LUMDO-32114 format. One record per residue: residue in three letters; x, y, z of N, C-alpha, C in turn; residue number from 1. Coordinates in steps of 0.1 Angstrom, whole numbers, plus 5000, padded with zeros to 4 digits. Last residue first. Layout:
N
R type   nx   ny   nz  cax  cay  caz   cx   cy   cz seq
R  ALA    X    Y    Z    X    Y    Z    X    Y    Z NUM
...
This chain:
184
R type   nx   ny   nz  cax  cay  caz   cx   cy   cz seq
R  GLN 4097 5546 5172 4101 5553 5159 4097 5567 5158 184
R  THR 4088 5532 5192 4099 5541 5195 4104 5548 5183 183
R  SER 4053 5528 5199 4064 5526 5189 4075 5536 5193 182
R  LEU 4041 5517 5230 4042 5527 5220 4055 5525 5211 181
R  PRO 4020 5492 5243 4033 5496 5239 4033 5507 5228 180
R  LYS 3994 5496 5264 3997 5495 5250 4011 5500 5247 179
R  ARG 3977 5483 5292 3989 5489 5286 3990 5486 5272 178
R  LEU 3957 5484 5320 3957 5482 5306 3969 5489 5300 177
R  VAL 3948 5468 5349 3959 5477 5343 3959 5474 5328 176
R  LEU 3917 5469 5364 3926 5463 5355 3936 5473 5351 175
R  SER 3908 5472 5399 3908 5476 5385 3917 5467 5377 174
R  THR 3892 5482 5428 3898 5471 5421 3898 5475 5407 173
R  ALA 3896 5505 5456 3892 5502 5442 3898 5489 5438 172
R  SER 3904 5507 5482 3895 5517 5477 3890 5515 5463 171
R  VAL 3912 5490 5510 3910 5488 5496 3900 5499 5492 170
R  ARG 3932 5510 5533 3920 5502 5530 3919 5501 5515 169
R  TYR 3957 5514 5557 3953 5515 5544 3941 5506 5541 168
R  GLY 3967 5511 5582 3956 5519 5581 3951 5521 5567 167
R  LEU 3987 5493 5586 3991 5507 5586 3979 5516 5584 166
R  ALA 3974 5469 5582 3978 5472 5595 3983 5487 5597 165
R  ALA 3971 5471 5554 3959 5472 5562 3963 5475 5577 164
R  TYR 3998 5466 5546 3992 5479 5544 3979 5481 5552 163
R  PHE 4000 5439 5556 4009 5449 5560 4002 5463 5558 162
R  ALA 3981 5426 5540 3979 5426 5555 3988 5437 5561 161
R  HIS 3993 5429 5515 3980 5435 5518 3977 5436 5533 160
R  ALA 4016 5414 5518 4017 5429 5516 4004 5435 5519 159
R  PRO 4004 5388 5519 4012 5394 5531 4014 5409 5530 158
R  ALA 3992 5387 5492 3984 5388 5505 3992 5393 5517 157
R  ARG 3996 5392 5464 4006 5395 5474 3998 5397 5488 156
R  GLY 3980 5390 5442 3985 5378 5448 3995 5380 5459 155
R  VAL 3973 5415 5432 3963 5407 5440 3968 5395 5446 154
R  ASN 3998 5440 5437 3993 5428 5429 3984 5420 5438 153
R  SER 3988 5472 5446 3995 5460 5449 3989 5448 5442 152
R  SER 3992 5507 5445 3986 5495 5440 3994 5483 5444 151
R  LEU 3985 5535 5467 3994 5525 5461 3986 5514 5455 150
R  VAL 3983 5567 5481 3977 5556 5473 3988 5548 5468 149
R  VAL 3975 5590 5505 3986 5583 5499 3979 5571 5493 148
R  SER 3958 5622 5505 3959 5608 5508 3972 5603 5502 147
R  CYS 3960 5649 5499 3949 5644 5508 3950 5630 5512 146
R  CYS 3990 5668 5500 3982 5657 5494 3971 5653 5504 145
R  ASN 4008 5688 5506 3993 5691 5507 3985 5680 5500 144
R  ARG 4034 5681 5508 4029 5686 5495 4014 5688 5494 143
R  GLU 4036 5670 5533 4044 5682 5530 4040 5688 5517 142
R  LYS 4021 5646 5529 4016 5657 5538 4023 5670 5535 141
R  GLY 4038 5631 5512 4025 5636 5508 4020 5647 5516 140
R  PHE 4060 5627 5529 4062 5633 5516 4048 5639 5511 139
R  ARG 4048 5612 5549 4053 5626 5552 4055 5634 5539 138
R  GLU 4042 5589 5535 4031 5597 5541 4036 5611 5544 137
R  ALA 4068 5581 5529 4059 5584 5518 4047 5592 5523 136
R  ALA 4077 5576 5555 4083 5586 5547 4075 5590 5535 135
R  ALA 4060 5555 5562 4060 5567 5569 4066 5578 5562 134
R  MET 4070 5536 5543 4056 5541 5542 4054 5554 5550 133
R  LEU 4096 5531 5554 4094 5537 5540 4080 5542 5538 132
R  CYS 4089 5521 5579 4097 5533 5578 4095 5539 5565 131
R  ARG 4075 5498 5572 4068 5508 5580 4075 5521 5579 130
R  GLY 4096 5484 5560 4085 5488 5552 4077 5499 5559 129
R  VAL 4112 5480 5583 4118 5487 5571 4106 5492 5563 128
R  GLY 4103 5464 5604 4101 5479 5605 4106 5486 5593 127
R  ALA 4105 5437 5600 4115 5443 5609 4114 5458 5610 126
R  ARG 4092 5424 5580 4087 5423 5593 4097 5428 5604 125
R  ARG 4121 5416 5560 4107 5419 5561 4102 5417 5576 124
R  ASN 4146 5409 5554 4144 5420 5563 4130 5424 5565 123
R  GLY 4148 5390 5534 4154 5387 5547 4152 5398 5558 122
R  GLU 4137 5403 5512 4130 5392 5518 4135 5389 5532 121
R  ASP 4138 5439 5512 4145 5426 5510 4138 5415 5518 120
R  VAL 4110 5456 5502 4119 5454 5513 4125 5440 5510 119
R  VAL 4097 5481 5480 4101 5467 5482 4111 5467 5494 118
R  ILE 4076 5500 5461 4081 5498 5474 4085 5484 5475 117
R  ALA 4065 5525 5438 4072 5512 5440 4077 5512 5455 116
R  GLN 4047 5545 5440 4048 5538 5427 4055 5525 5429 115
R  VAL 4026 5559 5460 4038 5550 5462 4038 5542 5449 114
R  VAL 4015 5591 5455 4015 5578 5449 4028 5571 5453 113
R  ALA 3996 5615 5471 4009 5610 5469 4008 5595 5465 112
R  GLU 3971 5636 5455 3975 5625 5464 3990 5621 5461 111
R  ARG 3945 5659 5452 3959 5656 5451 3963 5645 5460 110
R  PRO 3912 5644 5445 3921 5654 5452 3936 5650 5450 109
R  ASN 3903 5633 5412 3906 5630 5426 3913 5642 5432 108
R  GLU 3901 5641 5385 3890 5633 5391 3892 5630 5406 107
R  ILE 3924 5655 5380 3911 5661 5378 3900 5654 5385 106
R  ALA 3953 5656 5402 3944 5650 5392 3931 5658 5391 105
R  PRO 3987 5655 5413 3974 5662 5412 3966 5656 5401 104
R  ARG 4008 5635 5429 3999 5635 5417 3987 5643 5419 103
R  ASP 4041 5630 5438 4029 5639 5441 4021 5639 5428 102
R  PHE 4056 5598 5444 4054 5611 5437 4041 5617 5440 101
R  VAL 4081 5575 5454 4068 5582 5457 4068 5595 5449 100
R  HIS 4097 5545 5457 4095 5557 5448 4081 5562 5451  99
R  ALA 4119 5528 5479 4106 5533 5476 4107 5544 5466  98
R  LEU 4136 5499 5492 4135 5511 5484 4121 5515 5482  97
R  GLY 4159 5481 5513 4146 5484 5508 4147 5497 5500  96
R  VAL 4184 5476 5522 4174 5466 5525 4160 5469 5520  95
R  ILE 4218 5480 5517 4204 5485 5513 4195 5474 5514  94
R  ARG 4242 5481 5542 4234 5473 5533 4221 5479 5530  93
R  ALA 4257 5491 5563 4260 5496 5549 4252 5489 5538  92
R  GLY 4232 5492 5585 4246 5492 5584 4250 5498 5571  91
R  ILE 4205 5493 5564 4209 5488 5578 4224 5485 5577  90
R  VAL 4185 5516 5547 4198 5510 5549 4199 5505 5563  89
R  ALA 4163 5523 5521 4164 5520 5535 4177 5512 5537  88
R  VAL 4161 5549 5497 4166 5536 5501 4166 5535 5516  87
R  LEU 4138 5567 5476 4145 5565 5489 4150 5551 5490  86
R  ALA 4129 5592 5454 4133 5577 5455 4142 5576 5467  85
R  ALA 4103 5614 5444 4114 5610 5453 4117 5595 5453  84
R  HIS 4089 5640 5425 4092 5626 5427 4104 5624 5437  83
R  GLY 4086 5667 5419 4075 5660 5426 4077 5645 5428  82
R  PRO 4102 5669 5387 4097 5675 5399 4086 5667 5406  81
R  THR 4125 5645 5376 4111 5650 5375 4106 5656 5388  80
R  SER 4149 5635 5380 4149 5647 5373 4135 5653 5371  79
R  LEU 4144 5610 5393 4150 5621 5401 4150 5635 5394  78
R  VAL 4134 5596 5370 4126 5599 5382 4131 5611 5390  77
R  ASP 4156 5595 5353 4143 5601 5349 4135 5605 5361  76
R  ARG 4174 5581 5369 4177 5595 5365 4165 5602 5360  75
R  LEU 4161 5557 5371 4163 5565 5383 4166 5579 5379  74
R  ARG 4162 5548 5345 4149 5551 5351 4150 5560 5363  73
R  GLN 4189 5545 5342 4182 5555 5334 4169 5558 5340  72
R  ALA 4194 5525 5361 4201 5537 5362 4194 5548 5354  71
R  LEU 4178 5504 5351 4174 5510 5363 4181 5524 5365  70
R  GLU 4193 5498 5327 4179 5502 5327 4174 5510 5339  69
R  ASP 4218 5491 5338 4217 5503 5329 4202 5508 5328  68
R  ALA 4211 5468 5352 4215 5480 5359 4214 5492 5351  67
R  THR 4180 5454 5338 4195 5455 5339 4198 5467 5347  66
R  MET 4153 5437 5354 4158 5448 5345 4174 5448 5347  65
R  GLU 4123 5424 5366 4136 5421 5361 4141 5433 5352  64
R  TYR 4103 5422 5390 4106 5433 5381 4121 5432 5376  63
R  GLY 4097 5404 5410 4094 5400 5396 4097 5411 5386  62
R  LEU 4105 5411 5435 4090 5412 5432 4087 5409 5417  61
R  GLN 4132 5407 5433 4124 5399 5443 4109 5400 5441  60
R  ALA 4140 5427 5416 4138 5413 5410 4131 5404 5420  59
R  LEU 4143 5448 5433 4131 5448 5424 4129 5434 5418  58
R  LEU 4167 5441 5446 4155 5442 5453 4142 5441 5444  57
R  SER 4185 5441 5424 4183 5429 5432 4170 5430 5440  56
R  VAL 4184 5468 5416 4181 5457 5406 4178 5444 5414  55
R  GLY 4193 5480 5440 4179 5482 5435 4175 5472 5425  54
R  ALA 4220 5473 5440 4211 5468 5451 4196 5470 5447  53
R  ALA 4228 5487 5417 4229 5473 5418 4220 5467 5428  52
R  VAL 4221 5515 5424 4214 5508 5413 4216 5493 5414  51
R  ASP 4234 5532 5441 4224 5522 5447 4218 5513 5437  50
R  LYS 4247 5551 5428 4255 5541 5435 4247 5530 5441  49
R  ASP 4228 5569 5421 4232 5560 5411 4241 5549 5417  48
R  THR 4206 5570 5450 4216 5576 5441 4220 5565 5431  47
R  MET 4179 5578 5471 4186 5569 5463 4195 5576 5453  46
R  SER 4182 5594 5503 4178 5595 5489 4186 5584 5481  45
R  ARG 4176 5573 5532 4183 5584 5525 4178 5583 5510  44
R  LEU 4170 5559 5564 4165 5563 5550 4174 5574 5545  43
R  ARG 4180 5532 5585 4181 5546 5581 4176 5548 5567  42
R  VAL 4176 5510 5611 4172 5513 5598 4173 5528 5596  41
R  SER 4180 5500 5636 4192 5505 5629 4189 5509 5615  40
R  GLY 4150 5507 5652 4163 5500 5653 4174 5507 5645  39
R  ALA 4130 5526 5630 4131 5516 5641 4144 5510 5640  38
R  CYS 4148 5554 5617 4136 5546 5618 4138 5537 5630  37
R  ARG 4159 5587 5608 4161 5574 5616 4147 5567 5616  36
R  PRO 4173 5606 5581 4162 5601 5589 4166 5588 5596  35
R  GLN 4198 5631 5583 4195 5617 5578 4184 5612 5587  34
R  ALA 4191 5665 5577 4195 5654 5587 4190 5641 5581  33
R  ARG 4204 5680 5548 4193 5677 5557 4197 5665 5566  32
R  GLY 4226 5683 5531 4226 5689 5544 4215 5686 5553  31
R  ASP 4226 5668 5508 4221 5682 5507 4220 5689 5520  30
R  SER 4235 5643 5516 4244 5651 5508 4239 5666 5507  29
R  LEU 4224 5641 5551 4224 5637 5537 4233 5646 5529  28
R  SER 4242 5635 5581 4235 5644 5572 4235 5638 5558  27
R  GLU 4238 5620 5614 4245 5622 5601 4236 5630 5592  26
R  GLU 4221 5618 5635 4233 5626 5637 4241 5628 5624  25
R  GLY 4186 5624 5627 4197 5616 5630 4209 5624 5632  24
R  ARG 4153 5632 5637 4166 5636 5632 4177 5627 5636  23
R  PRO 4126 5610 5630 4134 5617 5639 4148 5620 5634  22
R  MET 4110 5615 5598 4116 5606 5608 4124 5614 5618  21
R  GLY 4098 5633 5579 4091 5629 5591 4097 5619 5600  20
R  ILE 4112 5642 5558 4103 5631 5555 4098 5625 5568  19
R  LEU 4127 5664 5569 4117 5666 5558 4108 5655 5555  18
R  ASN 4128 5655 5604 4134 5660 5592 4123 5661 5581  17
R  GLU 4118 5666 5637 4117 5657 5625 4123 5664 5613  16
R  LYS 4116 5684 5656 4126 5674 5658 4125 5663 5647  15
R  GLU 4095 5702 5651 4109 5706 5648 4120 5696 5650  14
R  ASN 4070 5681 5635 4075 5690 5646 4090 5693 5643  13
R  THR 4040 5675 5616 4054 5674 5618 4058 5683 5630  12
R  ALA 4009 5657 5621 4017 5669 5619 4032 5667 5623  11
R  PRO 4004 5623 5608 4003 5634 5618 4012 5645 5615  10
R  SER 3997 5616 5573 4002 5613 5586 4001 5625 5595   9
R  PRO 3966 5614 5553 3980 5619 5556 3984 5616 5570   8
R  GLY 3949 5583 5547 3950 5597 5549 3964 5601 5552   7
R  ALA 3952 5557 5522 3952 5562 5536 3953 5577 5536   6
R  ILE 3946 5530 5501 3946 5544 5503 3946 5547 5518   5
R  TRP 3953 5508 5474 3952 5510 5488 3953 5525 5490   4
R  SER 3940 5489 5448 3945 5501 5452 3943 5504 5467   3
R  ILE 3948 5459 5432 3941 5465 5443 3948 5478 5446   2
R  MET 3944 5441 5402 3951 5451 5410 3942 5457 5421   1
């Protein structure tokens, strides 16, 4: 596993919404302006209506799950303070998603963690990932995080080049160790 890290994004201004994209003409369900990105890409909060598209996107990276599993995970994420799940939309089609959260820690300064990010294979290299990462950086800046961090599978060289082009650098290599817990 490779961990990538970058500093926070530039300061916000009154023409930007809460995640740092220029204000759009439509509104999110909570009244905030809908973010705009390059071309026709729009970001919005992920909802339960986006689960089927999310299952398909996550499967492209090898994360197989049922719609019910993703729906429960999304509910868990969205009910946890300091977490956000976003989808990138072109027209009416979801072409990407990201999960980012605010992580205070003892051993490191507070950072925003991009837990998941995926762009549909047919929409890569079109600004969708750049838009999602800019939103993650804005999320971190708004929460006084010192950096944004993410992990990427060592076999995903094109993704590594993408992150490097955005200013991320390898900050660590590590093993992921997991022990299943009994549900009893």
